[in-house]
ZAZAVEX-873411 format. One record per residue (C-alpha): x, y, z; residue number from 1. Coordinates in Angstrom, 2 decimals, decimal comma. Layout:
N
       X       Y       Z seq
       X       Y       Z NUM
...
% end
This chain:
110
       X       Y       Z seq
   53,10   -3,29    0,11   1
   50,12   -5,93    1,35   2
   48,13   -3,00    2,13   3
   49,00   -1,15   -0,91   4
   47,18   -4,24   -2,49   5
   44,53   -4,79   -0,66   6
   43,75   -1,52   -1,08   7
   43,90   -1,29   -5,06   8
   41,54   -4,52   -4,77   9
   39,37   -3,14   -2,65  10
   38,75    0,05   -4,63  11
   38,46   -2,12   -7,99  12
   35,68   -4,97   -6,49  13
   34,12   -2,19   -5,42  14
   33,95   -0,05   -8,84  15
   32,86   -3,37  -10,36  16
   30,00   -4,08   -7,92  17
   28,99   -0,72   -8,54  18
   29,02   -0,78  -12,61  19
   26,83   -3,91  -12,13  20
   24,65   -2,92  -10,03  21
   24,19    0,15  -12,17  22
   23,51   -2,46  -15,58  23
   21,15   -4,81  -12,98  24
   19,37   -1,46  -12,93  25
   19,10   -0,04  -16,00  26
   17,93   -3,25  -17,35  27
   14,81   -3,54  -14,98  28
   14,03   -0,19  -16,07  29
   14,05   -1,75  -19,77  30
   12,44   -4,56  -18,39  31
    9,85   -2,60  -16,46  32
    9,03   -0,31  -19,52  33
    8,79   -3,44  -21,97  34
    6,24   -5,04  -20,08  35
    3,58   -2,20  -18,97  36
    4,64   -1,71  -15,35  37
    5,46    1,38  -15,24  38
    2,85    2,98  -17,22  39
    0,50    0,79  -15,01  40
    2,29    2,19  -12,20  41
    1,98    6,06  -13,52  42
   -1,47    5,15  -13,86  43
   -2,41    4,01  -10,41  44
   -0,77    7,12   -9,10  45
   -2,55    9,59  -11,33  46
   -5,45    7,86  -10,73  47
   -5,36    7,56   -6,64  48
   -5,13    3,69   -5,03  49
   -8,17    2,08   -5,60  50
   -9,78    2,16   -2,59  51
  -12,97   -0,26   -0,74  52
  -15,84   -0,24   -2,74  53
  -19,29    0,43   -0,76  54
  -20,14   -3,58   -0,42  55
  -16,59   -4,38    0,79  56
  -17,09   -1,82    3,36  57
  -20,12   -2,98    4,39  58
  -19,20   -6,36    4,54  59
  -16,37   -5,43    6,49  60
  -18,67   -3,58    9,30  61
  -21,07   -5,88    8,84  62
  -23,63   -3,56    7,85  63
  -26,48   -3,88    5,13  64
  -27,61   -0,80    2,96  65
  -30,71   -0,08    5,22  66
  -28,42    0,07    8,31  67
  -28,84    3,66    9,93  68
  -25,75    6,16    9,71  69
  -25,43    5,73   14,04  70
  -25,57    2,14   13,77  71
  -22,94    1,96   11,30  72
  -21,10    4,62   13,85  73
  -21,42    2,10   16,65  74
  -20,35   -1,17   14,21  75
  -17,23    0,47   13,78  76
  -16,60    1,94   17,46  77
  -17,08   -1,35   18,64  78
  -14,71   -3,26   15,88  79
  -12,24   -0,77   15,96  80
  -12,17   -0,66   19,80  81
  -11,73   -4,33   19,96  82
   -8,61   -4,48   17,58  83
   -7,08   -1,64   19,13  84
   -7,15   -3,71   22,45  85
   -6,12   -7,33   21,20  86
   -6,33   -7,19   17,61  87
   -4,52   -6,17   14,46  88
   -3,18   -3,00   13,18  89
   -4,11   -4,17    9,62  90
   -7,74   -5,21   10,75  91
   -8,02   -1,57   12,69  92
   -7,04    0,02    8,92  93
   -9,29   -2,13    7,48  94
  -12,65   -1,08    9,46  95
  -11,42    2,66    9,61  96
  -11,28    2,73    5,73  97
  -14,70    0,99    5,74  98
  -16,17    3,85    8,05  99
  -14,87    6,46    5,68 100
  -16,19    4,73    2,43 101
  -19,57    4,30    3,59 102
  -19,12    8,10    5,06 103
  -18,42    9,31    1,89 104
  -21,55    7,28    0,11 105
  -24,20    8,08    3,24 106
  -22,76   11,87    2,45 107
  -23,78   11,60   -1,16 108
  -27,38   10,11   -0,10 109
  -28,01   13,21    1,75 110
% end
């Protein structure tokens, strides 16, 4: 008899929790659509996530506009290897993204 009572309480309790979670999710969606967050997220997905700008990439690698591509690659290799050994993955990925950005910029120029 006690086991049946506990099982009934668990079933009703879990049903109430599921309904509350569903209602909270619906409310979160409604709030997101009212504030424009959903539209902004869709806009970002459609246009692609903004990458680094060329000045940001130059600042990360410590190069100027007049720096040759070979010098940029040397700087990239040095920073990438330094962060691979004793740095962070975040900094290593920033260095890599900076090189990709500058590579695209140098390809446009030539």
